[in-house]
All heavy atoms as a GROMACS GRO file, in nm:
protein
  508
    1MET      N    1   1.614   2.034   1.099
    1MET     CA    2   1.508   1.955   1.158
    1MET      C    3   1.524   1.810   1.112
    1MET      O    4   1.542   1.783   0.995
    1MET     CB    5   1.373   2.011   1.112
    1MET     CG    6   1.259   1.941   1.178
    1MET     SD    7   1.104   2.029   1.157
    1MET     CE    8   1.037   1.946   1.016
    2LYS      N    9   1.515   1.719   1.209
    2LYS     CA   10   1.531   1.577   1.180
    2LYS      C   11   1.400   1.505   1.209
    2LYS      O   12   1.340   1.523   1.314
    2LYS     CB   13   1.643   1.521   1.268
    2LYS     CG   14   1.675   1.378   1.239
    2LYS     CD   15   1.792   1.334   1.327
    2LYS     CE   16   1.838   1.195   1.306
    2LYS     NZ   17   1.748   1.091   1.288
    3ILE      N   18   1.356   1.426   1.116
    3ILE     CA   19   1.232   1.351   1.131
    3ILE      C   20   1.266   1.208   1.170
    3ILE      O   21   1.349   1.143   1.107
    3ILE     CB   22   1.151   1.353   1.000
    3ILE    CG1   23   1.110   1.496   0.966
    3ILE    CG2   24   1.029   1.263   1.012
    3ILE    CD1   25   1.042   1.509   0.832
    4ASP      N   26   1.202   1.161   1.275
    4ASP     CA   27   1.219   1.022   1.319
    4ASP      C   28   1.122   0.936   1.238
    4ASP      O   29   1.004   0.922   1.273
    4ASP     CB   30   1.193   1.011   1.469
    4ASP     CG   31   1.222   0.873   1.523
    4ASP    OD1   32   1.268   0.786   1.445
    4ASP    OD2   33   1.201   0.852   1.644
    5TRP      N   34   1.170   0.882   1.127
    5TRP     CA   35   1.085   0.808   1.034
    5TRP      C   36   1.031   0.680   1.096
    5TRP      O   37   0.919   0.637   1.064
    5TRP     CB   38   1.161   0.779   0.905
    5TRP     CG   39   1.183   0.903   0.825
    5TRP    CD1   40   1.300   0.973   0.814
    5TRP    CD2   41   1.086   0.975   0.750
    5TRP    NE1   42   1.281   1.084   0.736
    5TRP    CE2   43   1.151   1.088   0.694
    5TRP    CE3   44   0.952   0.956   0.723
    5TRP    CZ2   45   1.085   1.180   0.615
    5TRP    CZ3   46   0.887   1.049   0.643
    5TRP    CH2   47   0.953   1.159   0.590
    6ALA      N   48   1.108   0.619   1.184
    6ALA     CA   49   1.060   0.495   1.248
    6ALA      C   50   0.940   0.524   1.337
    6ALA      O   51   0.841   0.449   1.337
    6ALA     CB   52   1.172   0.431   1.329
    7ALA      N   53   0.945   0.634   1.412
    7ALA     CA   54   0.833   0.671   1.499
    7ALA      C   55   0.711   0.711   1.415
    7ALA      O   56   0.598   0.675   1.448
    7ALA     CB   57   0.872   0.784   1.592
    8LEU      N   58   0.735   0.783   1.306
    8LEU     CA   59   0.626   0.822   1.219
    8LEU      C   60   0.560   0.700   1.156
    8LEU      O   61   0.437   0.691   1.149
    8LEU     CB   62   0.677   0.917   1.110
    8LEU     CG   63   0.572   0.973   1.016
    8LEU    CD1   64   0.472   1.060   1.092
    8LEU    CD2   65   0.638   1.053   0.906
    9GLY      N   66   0.640   0.605   1.113
    9GLY     CA   67   0.586   0.481   1.057
    9GLY      C   68   0.509   0.401   1.160
    9GLY      O   69   0.406   0.341   1.129
   10SER      N   70   0.557   0.400   1.283
   10SER     CA   71   0.489   0.328   1.390
   10SER      C   72   0.352   0.390   1.419
   10SER      O   73   0.252   0.319   1.434
   10SER     CB   74   0.576   0.330   1.515
   10SER     OG   75   0.509   0.273   1.624
   11VAL      N   76   0.346   0.522   1.426
   11VAL     CA   77   0.219   0.591   1.450
   11VAL      C   78   0.124   0.564   1.334
   11VAL      O   79   0.004   0.539   1.356
   11VAL     CB   80   0.243   0.742   1.470
   11VAL    CG1   81   0.112   0.819   1.465
   11VAL    CG2   82   0.314   0.768   1.601
   12PHE      N   83   0.175   0.568   1.212
   12PHE     CA   84   0.091   0.541   1.096
   12PHE      C   85   0.035   0.399   1.100
   12PHE      O   86  -0.083   0.376   1.076
   12PHE     CB   87   0.170   0.562   0.967
   12PHE     CG   88   0.093   0.524   0.843
   12PHE    CD1   89  -0.006   0.607   0.794
   12PHE    CD2   90   0.119   0.405   0.777
   12PHE    CE1   91  -0.078   0.573   0.681
   12PHE    CE2   92   0.048   0.370   0.664
   12PHE     CZ   93  -0.051   0.454   0.616
   13GLY      N   94   0.119   0.302   1.134
   13GLY     CA   95   0.075   0.163   1.139
   13GLY      C   96  -0.030   0.139   1.246
   13GLY      O   97  -0.131   0.071   1.221
   14VAL      N   98  -0.010   0.195   1.364
   14VAL     CA   99  -0.107   0.177   1.472
   14VAL      C  100  -0.238   0.247   1.438
   14VAL      O  101  -0.346   0.193   1.461
   14VAL     CB  102  -0.049   0.230   1.606
   14VAL    CG1  103  -0.156   0.238   1.713
   14VAL    CG2  104   0.066   0.142   1.651
   15SER      N  105  -0.229   0.365   1.379
   15SER     CA  106  -0.351   0.438   1.340
   15SER      C  107  -0.429   0.361   1.233
   15SER      O  108  -0.552   0.351   1.240
   15SER     CB  109  -0.317   0.576   1.287
   15SER     OG  110  -0.253   0.653   1.386
   16LEU      N  111  -0.359   0.308   1.136
   16LEU     CA  112  -0.424   0.230   1.031
   16LEU      C  113  -0.489   0.105   1.088
   16LEU      O  114  -0.605   0.072   1.055
   16LEU     CB  115  -0.324   0.194   0.922
   16LEU     CG  116  -0.378   0.119   0.802
   16LEU    CD1  117  -0.475   0.206   0.724
   16LEU    CD2  118  -0.264   0.073   0.712
   17GLY      N  119  -0.419   0.036   1.174
   17GLY     CA  120  -0.474  -0.085   1.235
   17GLY      C  121  -0.596  -0.056   1.320
   17GLY      O  122  -0.696  -0.130   1.314
   18ALA      N  123  -0.591   0.050   1.399
   18ALA     CA  124  -0.704   0.085   1.485
   18ALA      C  125  -0.824   0.126   1.400
   18ALA      O  126  -0.939   0.090   1.432
   18ALA     CB  127  -0.666   0.198   1.580
   19THR      N  128  -0.800   0.199   1.292
   19THR     CA  129  -0.909   0.241   1.205
   19THR      C  130  -0.976   0.121   1.138
   19THR      O  131  -1.099   0.111   1.136
   19THR     CB  132  -0.858   0.339   1.098
   19THR    OG1  133  -0.799   0.451   1.164
   19THR    CG2  134  -0.968   0.384   1.007
   20VAL      N  135  -0.896   0.031   1.087
   20VAL     CA  136  -0.951  -0.089   1.021
   20VAL      C  137  -1.029  -0.174   1.122
   20VAL      O  138  -1.137  -0.225   1.092
   20VAL     CB  139  -0.839  -0.169   0.952
   20VAL    CG1  140  -0.888  -0.305   0.908
   20VAL    CG2  141  -0.784  -0.091   0.834
   21ALA      N  142  -0.976  -0.186   1.243
   21ALA     CA  143  -1.043  -0.265   1.345
   21ALA      C  144  -1.178  -0.203   1.384
   21ALA      O  145  -1.279  -0.274   1.396
   21ALA     CB  146  -0.954  -0.280   1.468
   22LEU      N  147  -1.181  -0.072   1.403
   22LEU     CA  148  -1.307  -0.007   1.441
   22LEU      C  149  -1.411  -0.014   1.330
   22LEU      O  150  -1.529  -0.041   1.356
   22LEU     CB  151  -1.282   0.140   1.478
   22LEU     CG  152  -1.237   0.164   1.621
   22LEU    CD1  153  -1.209   0.311   1.643
   22LEU    CD2  154  -1.341   0.116   1.719
   23VAL      N  155  -1.368   0.009   1.208
   23VAL     CA  156  -1.462   0.001   1.096
   23VAL      C  157  -1.513  -0.142   1.080
   23VAL      O  158  -1.632  -0.165   1.056
   23VAL     CB  159  -1.397   0.052   0.966
   23VAL    CG1  160  -1.482   0.021   0.844
   23VAL    CG2  161  -1.373   0.202   0.975
   24GLY      N  162  -1.426  -0.240   1.095
   24GLY     CA  163  -1.468  -0.380   1.086
   24GLY      C  164  -1.565  -0.417   1.196
   24GLY      O  165  -1.664  -0.487   1.172
   25LEU      N  166  -1.539  -0.370   1.317
   25LEU     CA  167  -1.628  -0.399   1.429
   25LEU      C  168  -1.765  -0.336   1.409
   25LEU      O  169  -1.868  -0.399   1.434
   25LEU     CB  170  -1.564  -0.346   1.559
   25LEU     CG  171  -1.595  -0.415   1.688
   25LEU    CD1  172  -1.558  -0.563   1.680
   25LEU    CD2  173  -1.520  -0.349   1.800
   26PHE      N  174  -1.766  -0.212   1.362
   26PHE     CA  175  -1.894  -0.145   1.336
   26PHE      C  176  -1.970  -0.216   1.224
   26PHE      O  177  -2.092  -0.232   1.231
   26PHE     CB  178  -1.870   0.002   1.300
   26PHE     CG  179  -1.996   0.084   1.298
   26PHE    CD1  180  -2.048   0.135   1.416
   26PHE    CD2  181  -2.063   0.109   1.181
   26PHE    CE1  182  -2.165   0.210   1.416
   26PHE    CE2  183  -2.179   0.183   1.179
   26PHE     CZ  184  -2.230   0.234   1.297
   27THR      N  185  -1.897  -0.261   1.123
   27THR     CA  186  -1.960  -0.334   1.013
   27THR      C  187  -2.023  -0.464   1.062
   27THR      O  188  -2.134  -0.500   1.021
   27THR     CB  189  -1.856  -0.363   0.903
   27THR    OG1  190  -1.802  -0.240   0.857
   27THR    CG2  191  -1.918  -0.437   0.787
   28LEU      N  192  -1.954  -0.533   1.150
   28LEU     CA  193  -2.012  -0.656   1.208
   28LEU      C  194  -2.139  -0.626   1.286
   28LEU      O  195  -2.235  -0.704   1.284
   28LEU     CB  196  -1.910  -0.725   1.298
   28LEU     CG  197  -1.796  -0.798   1.228
   28LEU    CD1  198  -1.697  -0.851   1.331
   28LEU    CD2  199  -1.851  -0.911   1.143
   29GLY      N  200  -2.142  -0.512   1.354
   29GLY     CA  201  -2.263  -0.472   1.425
   29GLY      C  202  -2.379  -0.446   1.332
   29GLY      O  203  -2.492  -0.488   1.357
   30VAL      N  204  -2.352  -0.377   1.222
   30VAL     CA  205  -2.457  -0.349   1.124
   30VAL      C  206  -2.506  -0.479   1.060
   30VAL      O  207  -2.627  -0.498   1.040
   30VAL     CB  208  -2.407  -0.249   1.018
   30VAL    CG1  209  -2.505  -0.237   0.903
   30VAL    CG2  210  -2.382  -0.114   1.080
   31ILE      N  211  -2.414  -0.569   1.030
   31ILE     CA  212  -2.454  -0.699   0.973
   31ILE      C  213  -2.539  -0.777   1.072
   31ILE      O  214  -2.639  -0.840   1.035
   31ILE     CB  215  -2.329  -0.779   0.931
   31ILE    CG1  216  -2.264  -0.715   0.809
   31ILE    CG2  217  -2.364  -0.925   0.903
   31ILE    CD1  218  -2.129  -0.774   0.773
   32GLY      N  219  -2.502  -0.772   1.200
   32GLY     CA  220  -2.582  -0.840   1.302
   32GLY      C  221  -2.722  -0.785   1.311
   32GLY      O  222  -2.818  -0.860   1.326
   33LEU      N  223  -2.736  -0.654   1.302
   33LEU     CA  224  -2.871  -0.595   1.304
   33LEU      C  225  -2.952  -0.633   1.181
   33LEU      O  226  -3.072  -0.656   1.189
   33LEU     CB  227  -2.862  -0.443   1.316
   33LEU     CG  228  -2.825  -0.389   1.454
   33LEU    CD1  229  -2.823  -0.237   1.451
   33LEU    CD2  230  -2.920  -0.439   1.560
   34SER      N  231  -2.886  -0.641   1.066
   34SER     CA  232  -2.960  -0.679   0.945
   34SER      C  233  -3.004  -0.825   0.952
   34SER      O  234  -3.112  -0.860   0.907
   34SER     CB  235  -2.878  -0.652   0.820
   34SER     OG  236  -2.770  -0.742   0.811
   35LYS      N  237  -2.919  -0.910   1.008
   35LYS     CA  238  -2.958  -1.051   1.024
   35LYS      C  239  -3.069  -1.064   1.127
   35LYS      O  240  -3.155  -1.152   1.115
   35LYS     CB  241  -2.837  -1.135   1.063
   35LYS     CG  242  -2.736  -1.147   0.952
   35LYS     CD  243  -2.645  -1.265   0.976
   35LYS     CE  244  -2.542  -1.277   0.867
   35LYS     NZ  245  -2.596  -1.321   0.740
   36GLN      N  246  -3.070  -0.979   1.227
   36GLN     CA  247  -3.176  -0.980   1.327
   36GLN      C  248  -3.310  -0.946   1.263
   36GLN      O  249  -3.411  -1.010   1.289
   36GLN     CB  250  -3.142  -0.881   1.438
   36GLN     CG  251  -3.248  -0.866   1.544
   36GLN     CD  252  -3.314  -0.730   1.542
   36GLN    OE1  253  -3.257  -0.632   1.501
   36GLN    NE2  254  -3.436  -0.724   1.586
   37GLU      N  255  -3.311  -0.847   1.176
   37GLU     CA  256  -3.435  -0.810   1.108
   37GLU      C  257  -3.482  -0.922   1.015
   37GLU      O  258  -3.602  -0.950   1.007
   37GLU     CB  259  -3.415  -0.681   1.028
   37GLU     CG  260  -3.398  -0.559   1.116
   37GLU     CD  261  -3.368  -0.434   1.036
   37GLU    OE1  262  -3.366  -0.441   0.911
   37GLU    OE2  263  -3.347  -0.329   1.099
   38ARG      N  264  -3.388  -0.987   0.948
   38ARG     CA  265  -3.424  -1.096   0.857
   38ARG      C  266  -3.479  -1.215   0.936
   38ARG      O  267  -3.577  -1.277   0.895
   38ARG     CB  268  -3.302  -1.139   0.776
   38ARG     CG  269  -3.338  -1.236   0.665
   38ARG     CD  270  -3.220  -1.277   0.580
   38ARG     NE  271  -3.129  -1.167   0.554
   38ARG     CZ  272  -2.997  -1.181   0.546
   38ARG    NH1  273  -2.942  -1.299   0.559
   38ARG    NH2  274  -2.921  -1.078   0.521
   39ALA      N  275  -3.416  -1.246   1.050
   39ALA     CA  276  -3.464  -1.358   1.131
   39ALA      C  277  -3.602  -1.328   1.189
   39ALA      O  278  -3.688  -1.417   1.195
   39ALA     CB  279  -3.365  -1.386   1.244
   40ALA      N  280  -3.626  -1.205   1.229
   40ALA     CA  281  -3.757  -1.169   1.282
   40ALA      C  282  -3.864  -1.176   1.173
   40ALA      O  283  -3.977  -1.215   1.199
   40ALA     CB  284  -3.752  -1.029   1.343
   41ALA      N  285  -3.827  -1.139   1.050
   41ALA     CA  286  -3.922  -1.144   0.940
   41ALA      C  287  -3.958  -1.288   0.904
   41ALA      O  288  -4.069  -1.315   0.859
   41ALA     CB  289  -3.865  -1.073   0.818
   42GLN      N  290  -3.864  -1.381   0.924
   42GLN     CA  291  -3.889  -1.521   0.890
   42GLN      C  292  -3.948  -1.598   1.008
   42GLN      O  293  -3.970  -1.718   0.999
   42GLN     CB  294  -3.760  -1.588   0.845
   42GLN     CG  295  -3.707  -1.533   0.714
   42GLN     CD  296  -3.573  -1.593   0.676
   42GLN    OE1  297  -3.511  -1.663   0.755
   42GLN    NE2  298  -3.530  -1.564   0.554
   43GLY      N  299  -3.970  -1.531   1.120
   43GLY     CA  300  -4.033  -1.596   1.234
   43GLY      C  301  -3.936  -1.665   1.327
   43GLY      O  302  -3.977  -1.736   1.417
   44GLY      N  303  -3.805  -1.645   1.310
   44GLY     CA  304  -3.706  -1.709   1.396
   44GLY      C  305  -3.667  -1.621   1.513
   44GLY      O  306  -3.718  -1.511   1.533
   45SER      N  307  -3.574  -1.671   1.592
   45SER     CA  308  -3.526  -1.597   1.708
   45SER      C  309  -3.411  -1.505   1.664
   45SER      O  310  -3.320  -1.546   1.594
   45SER     CB  311  -3.476  -1.694   1.815
   45SER     OG  312  -3.418  -1.622   1.921
   46ALA      N  313  -3.417  -1.382   1.708
   46ALA     CA  314  -3.318  -1.285   1.667
   46ALA      C  315  -3.232  -1.237   1.783
   46ALA      O  316  -3.157  -1.142   1.770
   46ALA     CB  317  -3.388  -1.166   1.602
   47ALA      N  318  -3.240  -1.304   1.896
   47ALA     CA  319  -3.170  -1.257   2.016
   47ALA      C  320  -3.018  -1.265   2.002
   47ALA      O  321  -2.947  -1.176   2.047
   47ALA     CB  322  -3.216  -1.339   2.137
   48VAL      N  323  -2.968  -1.371   1.940
   48VAL     CA  324  -2.823  -1.387   1.927
   48VAL      C  325  -2.764  -1.280   1.836
   48VAL      O  326  -2.662  -1.219   1.868
   48VAL     CB  327  -2.789  -1.529   1.876
   48VAL    CG1  328  -2.640  -1.542   1.850
   48VAL    CG2  329  -2.836  -1.634   1.974
   49ALA      N  330  -2.830  -1.254   1.725
   49ALA     CA  331  -2.780  -1.153   1.631
   49ALA      C  332  -2.785  -1.015   1.695
   49ALA      O  333  -2.692  -0.935   1.680
   49ALA     CB  334  -2.863  -1.156   1.503
   50ARG      N  335  -2.891  -0.985   1.766
   50ARG     CA  336  -2.904  -0.854   1.830
   50ARG      C  337  -2.800  -0.837   1.941
   50ARG      O  338  -2.738  -0.733   1.952
   50ARG     CB  339  -3.045  -0.838   1.886
   50ARG     CG  340  -3.069  -0.703   1.946
   50ARG     CD  341  -3.211  -0.684   1.999
   50ARG     NE  342  -3.272  -0.810   2.041
   50ARG     CZ  343  -3.390  -0.851   1.999
   50ARG    NH1  344  -3.460  -0.778   1.916
   50ARG    NH2  345  -3.440  -0.965   2.042
   51THR      N  346  -2.777  -0.942   2.019
   51THR     CA  347  -2.679  -0.936   2.126
   51THR      C  348  -2.539  -0.917   2.069
   51THR      O  349  -2.460  -0.837   2.122
   51THR     CB  350  -2.685  -1.064   2.212
   51THR    OG1  351  -2.817  -1.079   2.261
   51THR    CG2  352  -2.587  -1.056   2.326
   52GLY      N  353  -2.507  -0.988   1.963
   52GLY     CA  354  -2.377  -0.972   1.900
   52GLY      C  355  -2.357  -0.834   1.841
   52GLY      O  356  -2.249  -0.774   1.853
   53ALA      N  357  -2.462  -0.780   1.781
   53ALA     CA  358  -2.454  -0.645   1.725
   53ALA      C  359  -2.433  -0.542   1.835
   53ALA      O  360  -2.349  -0.452   1.822
   53ALA     CB  361  -2.581  -0.613   1.647
   54TYR      N  362  -2.508  -0.556   1.943
   54TYR     CA  363  -2.491  -0.461   2.054
   54TYR      C  364  -2.352  -0.474   2.117
   54TYR      O  365  -2.295  -0.373   2.159
   54TYR     CB  366  -2.600  -0.482   2.159
   54TYR     CG  367  -2.738  -0.438   2.114
   54TYR    CD1  368  -2.850  -0.484   2.179
   54TYR    CD2  369  -2.755  -0.352   2.007
   54TYR    CE1  370  -2.977  -0.445   2.140
   54TYR    CE2  371  -2.881  -0.311   1.966
   54TYR     CZ  372  -2.991  -0.357   2.033
   54TYR     OH  373  -3.117  -0.319   1.993
   55ALA      N  374  -2.298  -0.594   2.122
   55ALA     CA  375  -2.163  -0.612   2.175
   55ALA      C  376  -2.060  -0.544   2.086
   55ALA      O  377  -1.966  -0.480   2.135
   55ALA     CB  378  -2.131  -0.761   2.188
   56CYS      N  379  -2.077  -0.554   1.955
   56CYS     CA  380  -1.985  -0.486   1.862
   56CYS      C  381  -1.993  -0.336   1.878
   56CYS      O  382  -1.890  -0.267   1.881
   56CYS     CB  383  -2.017  -0.526   1.718
   56CYS     SG  384  -1.970  -0.693   1.676
   57PHE      N  385  -2.114  -0.283   1.889
   57PHE     CA  386  -2.130  -0.139   1.907
   57PHE      C  387  -2.072  -0.093   2.041
   57PHE      O  388  -2.012   0.015   2.050
   57PHE     CB  389  -2.276  -0.098   1.896
   57PHE     CG  390  -2.333  -0.116   1.758
   57PHE    CD1  391  -2.462  -0.162   1.741
   57PHE    CD2  392  -2.258  -0.088   1.645
   57PHE    CE1  393  -2.516  -0.178   1.614
   57PHE    CE2  394  -2.310  -0.103   1.517
   57PHE     CZ  395  -2.440  -0.148   1.502
   58ALA      N  396  -2.086  -0.175   2.145
   58ALA     CA  397  -2.031  -0.140   2.275
   58ALA      C  398  -1.878  -0.138   2.271
   58ALA      O  399  -1.814  -0.051   2.331
   58ALA     CB  400  -2.079  -0.238   2.381
   59LEU      N  401  -1.819  -0.233   2.198
   59LEU     CA  402  -1.674  -0.233   2.185
   59LEU      C  403  -1.624  -0.113   2.106
   59LEU      O  404  -1.519  -0.055   2.138
   59LEU     CB  405  -1.627  -0.363   2.119
   59LEU     CG  406  -1.634  -0.488   2.206
   59LEU    CD1  407  -1.602  -0.612   2.123
   59LEU    CD2  408  -1.537  -0.476   2.322
   60CYS      N  409  -1.698  -0.073   2.005
   60CYS     CA  410  -1.664   0.049   1.930
   60CYS      C  411  -1.669   0.170   2.021
   60CYS      O  412  -1.578   0.255   2.020
   60CYS     CB  413  -1.759   0.070   1.813
   60CYS     SG  414  -1.728  -0.035   1.673
   61LEU      N  415  -1.774   0.180   2.100
   61LEU     CA  416  -1.788   0.292   2.191
   61LEU      C  417  -1.676   0.293   2.295
   61LEU      O  418  -1.621   0.399   2.327
   61LEU     CB  419  -1.925   0.287   2.260
   61LEU     CG  420  -1.956   0.400   2.357
   61LEU    CD1  421  -1.964   0.531   2.282
   61LEU    CD2  422  -2.086   0.372   2.430
   62ALA      N  423  -1.640   0.176   2.345
   62ALA     CA  424  -1.532   0.168   2.443
   62ALA      C  425  -1.398   0.210   2.382
   62ALA      O  426  -1.319   0.281   2.446
   62ALA     CB  427  -1.523   0.026   2.498
   63ALA      N  428  -1.372   0.170   2.259
   63ALA     CA  429  -1.247   0.208   2.193
   63ALA      C  430  -1.240   0.358   2.168
   63ALA      O  431  -1.136   0.421   2.189
   63ALA     CB  432  -1.232   0.132   2.061
   64VAL      N  433  -1.351   0.417   2.127
   64VAL     CA  434  -1.354   0.562   2.104
   64VAL      C  435  -1.339   0.636   2.237
   64VAL      O  436  -1.264   0.735   2.246
   64VAL     CB  437  -1.484   0.602   2.031
   64VAL    CG1  438  -1.501   0.753   2.029
   64VAL    CG2  439  -1.483   0.547   1.890
   65ALA      N  440  -1.405   0.591   2.340
   65ALA     CA  441  -1.394   0.655   2.472
   65ALA      C  442  -1.251   0.645   2.525
   65ALA      O  443  -1.198   0.741   2.583
   65ALA     CB  444  -1.491   0.592   2.570
   66TYR      N  445  -1.186   0.532   2.503
   66TYR     CA  446  -1.048   0.516   2.547
   66TYR      C  447  -0.956   0.610   2.469
   66TYR      O  448  -0.864   0.670   2.526
   66TYR     CB  449  -1.002   0.371   2.529
   66TYR     CG  450  -0.861   0.346   2.576
   66TYR    CD1  451  -0.826   0.360   2.710
   66TYR    CD2  452  -0.762   0.310   2.486
   66TYR    CE1  453  -0.696   0.337   2.752
   66TYR    CE2  454  -0.632   0.288   2.527
   66TYR     CZ  455  -0.600   0.302   2.660
   66TYR     OH  456  -0.472   0.280   2.702
   67GLY      N  457  -0.979   0.626   2.340
   67GLY     CA  458  -0.900   0.719   2.261
   67GLY      C  459  -0.917   0.862   2.308
   67GLY      O  460  -0.819   0.937   2.316
   68ILE      N  461  -1.040   0.900   2.339
   68ILE     CA  462  -1.064   1.035   2.392
   68ILE      C  463  -0.996   1.052   2.526
   68ILE      O  464  -0.936   1.157   2.556
   68ILE     CB  465  -1.214   1.063   2.398
   68ILE    CG1  466  -1.271   1.074   2.257
   68ILE    CG2  467  -1.244   1.191   2.478
   68ILE    CD1  468  -1.421   1.084   2.251
   69TYR      N  469  -1.002   0.948   2.610
   69TYR     CA  470  -0.935   0.953   2.740
   69TYR      C  471  -0.784   0.974   2.723
   69TYR      O  472  -0.722   1.051   2.795
   69TYR     CB  473  -0.963   0.824   2.817
   69TYR     CG  474  -0.876   0.806   2.939
   69TYR    CD1  475  -0.900   0.879   3.054
   69TYR    CD2  476  -0.767   0.718   2.937
   69TYR    CE1  477  -0.820   0.865   3.166
   69TYR    CE2  478  -0.687   0.703   3.048
   69TYR     CZ  479  -0.713   0.776   3.163
   69TYR     OH  480  -0.633   0.762   3.272
   70LEU      N  481  -0.724   0.904   2.626
   70LEU     CA  482  -0.580   0.919   2.603
   70LEU      C  483  -0.545   1.060   2.556
   70LEU      O  484  -0.439   1.114   2.592
   70LEU     CB  485  -0.532   0.817   2.500
   70LEU     CG  486  -0.526   0.672   2.545
   70LEU    CD1  487  -0.483   0.583   2.430
   70LEU    CD2  488  -0.432   0.657   2.662
   71ILE      N  489  -0.632   1.120   2.478
   71ILE     CA  490  -0.604   1.255   2.428
   71ILE      C  491  -0.621   1.359   2.539
   71ILE      O  492  -0.539   1.449   2.555
   71ILE     CB  493  -0.697   1.288   2.310
   71ILE    CG1  494  -0.659   1.202   2.190
   71ILE    CG2  495  -0.689   1.436   2.273
   71ILE    CD1  496  -0.756   1.210   2.075
   72VAL      N  497  -0.726   1.345   2.619
   72VAL     CA  498  -0.756   1.446   2.722
   72VAL      C  499  -0.662   1.433   2.841
   72VAL      O  500  -0.617   1.534   2.896
   72VAL     CB  501  -0.903   1.433   2.767
   72VAL    CG1  502  -0.932   1.521   2.887
   72VAL    CG2  503  -0.995   1.469   2.651
   73ALA      N  504  -0.629   1.313   2.879
   73ALA     CA  505  -0.546   1.292   3.000
   73ALA      C  506  -0.406   1.330   2.980
   73ALA      O  507  -0.328   1.377   2.942
   73ALA     CB  508  -0.549   1.146   3.042
   0.00000   0.00000   0.00000
């Protein structure tokens, strides 16, 4: 049995990059929601923080849905 180490390394690199990107995007969404709560508590406008957080969560959902599509198709 011969292992294609280059292909294995490529899969590992792409998986690591996608995982870091998704976790980072989700983290930005959580930070946006926390800033929204802080802005609302101080009497400011929280629309930009909430919109950014929802956009991050939507991108996470789109990436997960695309991954599921790739596996099922």
